[in-house]
C-alpha positions as CSV (number, residue, x, y, z in Angstrom):
1,M,0.0,0.0,0.0
2,L,2.8,2.4,1.0
3,L,4.6,1.5,-2.2
4,K,1.6,2.4,-4.3
5,I,1.2,5.7,-2.6
6,K,4.9,6.5,-3.1
7,K,4.6,5.6,-6.8
8,F,1.4,7.7,-7.2
9,F,3.2,10.8,-6.0
10,S,6.6,10.1,-7.6
11,K,5.7,11.0,-11.1
12,K,6.7,14.6,-11.8
13,N,3.8,15.4,-14.2
14,Y,2.1,18.1,-12.2
15,I,2.5,21.0,-14.7
16,N,-1.0,21.7,-16.1
17,T,-0.5,25.0,-17.9
18,K,2.4,27.1,-19.1
19,Y,3.7,29.5,-16.5
20,S,2.6,33.1,-16.9
21,P,4.5,35.8,-14.9
22,Q,1.7,38.2,-15.7
23,L,-0.7,36.3,-13.5
24,D,1.8,36.3,-10.7
25,H,2.0,40.1,-11.1
26,I,-1.7,40.3,-10.6
27,R,-1.6,38.1,-7.6
28,A,1.1,40.4,-6.1
29,I,-1.1,43.5,-6.7
30,A,-4.2,41.8,-5.2
31,A,-2.2,40.8,-2.0
32,F,-1.0,44.4,-1.6
33,L,-4.5,45.8,-2.0
34,V,-5.8,43.6,0.8
35,F,-2.8,44.3,3.0
36,T,-3.1,48.1,2.6
37,W,-6.8,48.0,3.3
38,H,-6.2,46.3,6.6
39,F,-3.2,48.4,7.4
40,I,-5.2,51.6,7.2
41,T,-7.8,50.5,9.6
42,F,-5.5,52.3,12.0
43,N,-7.3,55.4,13.3
44,D,-10.1,54.5,10.8
45,F,-8.2,55.8,7.9
46,H,-10.0,53.3,5.7
47,R,-13.1,55.4,6.2
48,T,-11.4,58.6,5.4
49,T,-11.8,60.4,2.1
50,P,-10.1,63.8,2.2
51,D,-11.6,66.8,0.4
52,T,-8.5,67.1,-1.8
53,F,-8.6,63.5,-2.8
54,F,-6.6,61.9,-5.7
55,F,-9.4,59.6,-7.0
56,P,-7.3,56.5,-7.9
57,I,-6.3,56.1,-4.3
58,S,-9.8,54.8,-3.6
59,I,-8.6,51.4,-5.0
60,L,-6.3,51.3,-1.9
61,T,-8.7,52.7,0.7
62,E,-11.3,50.2,-0.6
63,G,-8.7,47.5,-0.9
64,H,-11.2,44.7,-0.2
65,T,-11.5,44.7,-4.0
66,G,-8.2,42.8,-4.0
67,V,-10.2,39.7,-3.0
68,V,-12.4,40.2,-6.1
69,L,-9.2,40.4,-8.2
70,F,-8.0,37.1,-6.7
71,M,-11.3,35.3,-7.5
72,T,-11.6,36.7,-11.0
73,L,-8.1,35.6,-11.7
74,S,-8.9,32.1,-10.4
75,G,-11.8,31.8,-12.9
76,Y,-9.5,33.0,-15.7
77,L,-6.7,30.6,-14.8
78,F,-8.9,27.6,-14.6
79,S,-10.5,28.4,-17.9
80,K,-7.0,28.6,-19.3
81,V,-6.1,25.2,-17.9
82,F,-9.4,23.5,-18.9
83,E,-10.0,24.7,-22.4
84,D,-10.3,21.9,-25.0
85,K,-9.0,19.3,-22.5
86,K,-10.2,16.3,-20.7
87,V,-10.3,16.9,-17.0
88,I,-9.6,14.1,-14.4
89,F,-11.5,15.7,-11.5
90,K,-10.1,13.4,-8.8
91,Y,-6.6,14.7,-9.6
92,F,-7.9,18.3,-9.9
93,Y,-9.4,18.2,-6.4
94,L,-6.3,16.5,-5.0
95,N,-4.1,19.3,-6.5
96,R,-6.3,22.0,-4.9
97,L,-6.1,20.3,-1.5
98,L,-2.3,20.0,-1.8
99,R,-2.1,23.7,-2.9
100,L,-4.3,25.2,-0.2
101,I,-4.7,23.0,2.8
102,P,-1.2,22.5,4.2
103,L,-0.7,26.2,5.0
104,L,-4.3,26.6,6.1
105,I,-3.7,23.8,8.7
106,I,-0.8,25.7,10.1
107,I,-2.8,28.9,10.2
108,I,-5.7,27.3,12.0
109,I,-3.3,25.7,14.6
110,V,-1.5,29.0,15.2
111,N,-4.8,30.8,15.7
112,L,-6.1,28.2,18.1
113,I,-2.9,28.3,20.1
114,L,-3.1,32.2,20.3
115,E,-6.7,31.9,21.5
116,N,-5.9,29.2,24.1
117,E,-8.4,26.9,22.4
118,F,-6.0,24.3,20.8
119,G,-7.2,20.8,21.0
120,F,-7.7,18.0,18.4
121,V,-11.5,18.2,18.4
122,N,-11.4,22.0,18.1
123,F,-8.9,21.7,15.3
124,L,-11.0,19.2,13.3
125,K,-14.1,21.4,13.8
126,K,-12.2,24.4,12.5
127,L,-10.7,22.6,9.6
128,S,-13.9,20.9,8.4
129,R,-16.0,24.0,8.8
130,G,-14.6,25.7,5.7
131,F,-15.7,23.0,3.4
132,Y,-19.4,23.8,4.0
133,Q,-19.4,27.2,5.7
134,N,-16.4,29.6,6.0
135,W,-13.1,29.2,7.7
136,D,-12.3,31.9,10.3
137,Y,-9.9,34.8,9.9
138,G,-8.7,35.7,6.4
139,A,-9.3,32.2,5.2
140,W,-13.0,32.9,4.6
141,S,-12.1,33.7,1.0
142,V,-10.4,30.3,0.6
143,S,-13.7,28.7,1.7
144,V,-15.5,30.7,-1.0
145,E,-13.1,29.5,-3.6
146,F,-13.7,25.9,-2.6
147,K,-17.4,26.4,-3.2
148,Y,-16.5,27.5,-6.7
149,Y,-14.6,24.2,-7.1
150,Y,-17.8,22.3,-6.3
151,F,-19.5,24.0,-9.2
152,I,-16.7,23.6,-11.8
153,P,-17.8,20.2,-13.3
154,L,-21.3,21.7,-13.9
155,I,-19.9,25.0,-15.3
156,L,-17.5,23.1,-17.6
157,Y,-20.4,21.0,-18.9
158,F,-22.3,24.1,-20.0
159,L,-19.2,25.8,-21.2
160,N,-18.2,22.9,-23.4
161,Q,-21.7,23.0,-25.0
162,D,-21.3,26.6,-26.0
163,K,-19.0,29.3,-24.4
164,K,-22.0,31.7,-24.7
165,N,-23.7,29.7,-22.0
166,L,-21.4,31.6,-19.5
167,F,-23.4,34.7,-20.3
168,L,-26.6,32.9,-19.2
169,L,-25.0,31.6,-16.0
170,I,-23.8,35.2,-15.2
171,F,-27.3,36.5,-15.9
172,F,-29.0,33.9,-13.8
173,S,-26.6,34.6,-11.0
174,I,-27.5,38.3,-11.0
175,I,-31.2,37.4,-11.1
176,F,-30.7,35.1,-8.1
177,N,-29.0,38.0,-6.2
178,I,-31.9,40.3,-7.0
179,F,-34.3,37.6,-5.8
180,L,-32.3,37.2,-2.6
181,Y,-32.2,40.9,-1.9
182,L,-36.0,41.4,-2.6
183,N,-36.9,38.5,-0.4
184,K,-34.3,38.9,2.4
185,D,-37.0,39.5,5.0
186,A,-39.2,36.6,3.9
187,I,-36.4,34.1,4.0
188,N,-35.0,35.5,7.2
189,L,-31.4,36.2,6.2
190,I,-29.3,36.4,9.4
191,N,-27.0,39.1,8.0
192,D,-27.3,42.1,5.8
193,F,-27.3,41.4,2.0
194,Q,-23.8,42.8,1.8
195,Y,-22.5,39.9,3.9
196,Y,-23.7,37.4,1.4
197,A,-22.5,39.4,-1.5
198,Y,-19.0,39.7,-0.1
199,Y,-18.5,36.7,2.2
200,S,-20.1,33.9,0.3
201,I,-20.2,32.2,-3.1
202,I,-23.5,33.9,-3.8
203,G,-21.8,37.2,-4.5
204,H,-18.5,35.9,-5.8
205,L,-19.7,33.3,-8.3
206,N,-20.0,35.8,-11.1
207,E,-16.4,36.9,-10.6
208,F,-15.2,33.3,-11.3
209,L,-17.6,33.0,-14.2
210,I,-16.6,36.3,-15.8
211,G,-12.9,35.4,-15.3
212,M,-13.6,32.2,-17.2
213,L,-15.4,34.1,-19.9
214,S,-12.6,36.6,-20.4
215,Y,-10.2,33.7,-21.3
216,R,-12.6,32.3,-23.8
217,Y,-12.7,35.8,-25.5
218,R,-9.0,36.6,-25.0
219,H,-8.2,37.0,-28.7
220,Y,-10.9,39.6,-28.9
221,L,-10.0,41.5,-25.7
222,K,-6.2,41.6,-26.3
223,N,-6.5,44.3,-29.0
224,Y,-8.6,46.8,-27.0
225,K,-5.9,48.9,-25.4
226,K,-7.8,52.2,-25.6
227,S,-11.0,50.6,-24.3
228,L,-9.1,49.2,-21.3
229,L,-7.6,52.6,-20.6
230,L,-11.1,54.2,-20.7
231,S,-12.5,51.3,-18.6
232,T,-9.7,51.8,-16.0
233,I,-10.5,55.6,-15.7
234,L,-14.2,54.9,-15.4
235,F,-13.7,52.1,-12.8
236,L,-11.4,54.3,-10.6
237,F,-14.0,57.1,-10.8
238,F,-16.7,54.6,-9.9
239,Y,-14.7,53.4,-6.9
240,N,-14.1,56.9,-5.7
241,Y,-17.8,57.6,-6.0
242,F,-18.6,54.3,-4.1
243,E,-16.2,55.3,-1.3
244,K,-17.6,58.8,-1.0
245,K,-21.1,57.3,-0.6
246,G,-19.8,55.2,2.4
247,G,-17.7,52.5,0.8
248,F,-17.5,49.0,2.3
249,Y,-18.2,49.8,5.9
250,D,-20.9,52.5,5.5
251,T,-22.8,51.5,2.4
252,P,-26.1,53.5,2.8
253,D,-27.9,51.4,0.2
254,Q,-27.5,47.6,0.1
255,K,-28.8,47.4,-3.4
256,I,-25.4,48.3,-4.8
257,W,-24.1,45.0,-3.6
258,I,-26.4,43.2,-6.1
259,I,-24.3,44.5,-9.0
260,L,-21.0,45.6,-7.4
261,P,-19.3,42.1,-7.6
262,T,-20.2,41.8,-11.3
263,I,-19.0,45.4,-12.1
264,Q,-15.6,44.6,-10.5
265,G,-15.5,41.1,-12.1
266,F,-16.0,42.5,-15.7
267,Y,-13.3,45.2,-15.2
268,Y,-10.7,42.8,-13.7
269,A,-11.4,40.1,-16.2
270,F,-10.8,42.6,-19.0
271,L,-7.6,43.7,-17.3
272,I,-6.3,40.2,-16.7
273,S,-7.1,38.9,-20.2
274,F,-5.4,41.9,-21.8
275,Y,-2.3,41.8,-19.7
276,D,-1.9,38.0,-20.0
277,N,-2.2,37.9,-23.7
278,N,0.1,40.8,-24.7
279,N,3.9,40.7,-24.8
280,F,5.3,43.7,-22.9
281,N,8.9,44.7,-22.6
282,F,8.3,45.0,-18.9
283,L,8.1,41.2,-18.6
284,R,11.9,41.0,-19.3
285,T,13.0,43.3,-16.5
286,K,14.3,42.6,-13.0
287,I,11.3,44.4,-11.6
288,S,9.0,42.0,-13.4
289,N,10.9,39.0,-11.9
290,M,10.7,40.5,-8.4
291,L,6.9,41.1,-8.8
292,S,6.5,37.6,-10.0
293,K,8.1,36.3,-6.8
294,V,5.7,38.3,-4.7
295,G,2.9,36.7,-6.7
296,V,4.3,33.2,-6.0
297,Y,4.3,34.0,-2.3
298,S,0.9,35.8,-2.3
299,Y,-1.1,32.9,-0.7
300,S,1.3,32.8,2.2
301,I,1.4,36.6,2.4
302,Y,-2.4,36.7,2.4
303,L,-2.9,34.2,5.2
304,W,-0.1,35.3,7.4
305,H,-0.6,39.1,7.2
306,F,-3.7,38.9,9.5
307,F,-1.4,38.2,12.4
308,F,0.6,41.4,11.9
309,V,-1.2,44.0,9.8
310,F,-3.4,45.4,12.5
311,S,-0.6,45.9,15.1
312,M,2.1,47.1,12.6
313,P,0.7,50.7,12.2
314,K,0.3,51.0,16.0
315,L,3.9,50.0,16.6
316,I,5.1,52.4,14.0
317,N,3.0,55.2,15.4
318,D,4.1,54.6,19.0
319,Y,7.8,54.2,18.3
320,F,8.8,55.6,15.0
321,I,6.5,57.9,13.0
322,K,3.2,59.5,13.9
323,I,0.6,58.3,11.5
324,D,-1.8,61.2,11.6
325,N,-3.2,61.2,8.0
326,L,-4.3,58.9,5.3
327,Y,-1.4,59.6,2.9
328,T,1.2,58.8,5.6
329,A,-0.6,55.5,6.3
330,L,-0.6,54.6,2.6
331,V,3.1,55.2,2.2
332,L,4.0,53.3,5.3
333,S,1.8,50.4,4.2
334,F,4.1,50.0,1.2
335,F,7.2,49.7,3.3
336,S,5.4,47.5,5.9
337,F,4.5,45.1,3.1
338,I,8.2,44.3,2.5
339,P,8.7,42.2,5.7
340,M,5.5,40.4,4.7
341,I,7.1,39.4,1.4
342,L,10.1,38.0,3.3
343,L,7.7,36.0,5.6
344,G,5.8,34.8,2.6
345,A,9.0,33.6,0.9
346,I,9.9,31.5,4.0
347,S,6.4,30.2,4.4
348,Y,6.2,29.3,0.7
349,N,9.5,27.4,0.6
350,V,9.0,25.6,3.9
351,I,5.3,24.9,4.0
352,E,3.8,25.2,0.5
353,K,6.5,24.1,-1.9
354,P,7.1,20.5,-0.6
355,F,3.4,19.7,-1.2
356,L,3.3,21.4,-4.6
357,K,5.8,18.9,-5.8
358,L,3.2,16.2,-5.1
359,R,0.6,17.6,-7.5
360,K,-0.7,15.4,-10.4
361,K,-1.4,16.3,-14.0
362,Y,-5.2,16.5,-14.3
363,V,-5.8,17.8,-17.9
364,F,-5.0,15.9,-21.1
């Protein structure tokens, strides 16, 4: 039995798609957006929009959008891996477990120890919970991504019939969100609608679907440079407007969360598809290589930063520099992100990488 297991994992055939540094660049940006958003919770700067406000900064002060970028990227990547291939799903699910669970186990154990609740039963409860509800701490988004994996066989079935079916799935997902919002009192939703739009697959499914769609139309999207520039300007203005109206924490009207995930998904999908399918001189620079490394470490950075990001600005403020305005906080978040990269590098090489070598080829 042990010999069979060893033989099963010994074949080095785990490469399922060609490596793209562009996608790691996007992962790095997404990790930084989320880190900055949490960093500026210090003195409630994340709720601050100065009168003389440079509008693109809203993408940082509303950095929760980094989670949407991660999820849209996942949809794009899996569409890239799956297109015109036969998928062996048992190996696919094995690979996802090997990719995500080892580090997650360490994170759960550390959190339980810090909360003086560590015990084998508690650990099993915490670990199993994420497969049907949400894991605690920042790992809630990993739980949401797992729910997407549950839907992938069905999505691929419709997608392989006709790629236009994705438009129908996106449409029905929006209709379902509208139904949920209009009937939230009748079906006794425990939380505000925003909770389900942000912390569950209900709101995020469209981001995965739109990411998949953007890969299928990549040859069309790669040529629209001016359209992407215009879309970027409009998106940044929209996010500035969204923040001025209350943003994530003070949204006055919950209806915006019906369509907000889809708006973000379409913009990010366009951006990802364009960037991944064009050959830029930047990709051959040292900065590109460094950014790619940050993307490789992004999963570790994302899960570990919750232990440090909320105390870092307080320590800086108490012992080094007074953080008395939003702009100072944003600059310091950049420099505070650097030690998180180093921690992410250690975590990736010690915890993640050994298990990544065990992955199997699942597309043929």
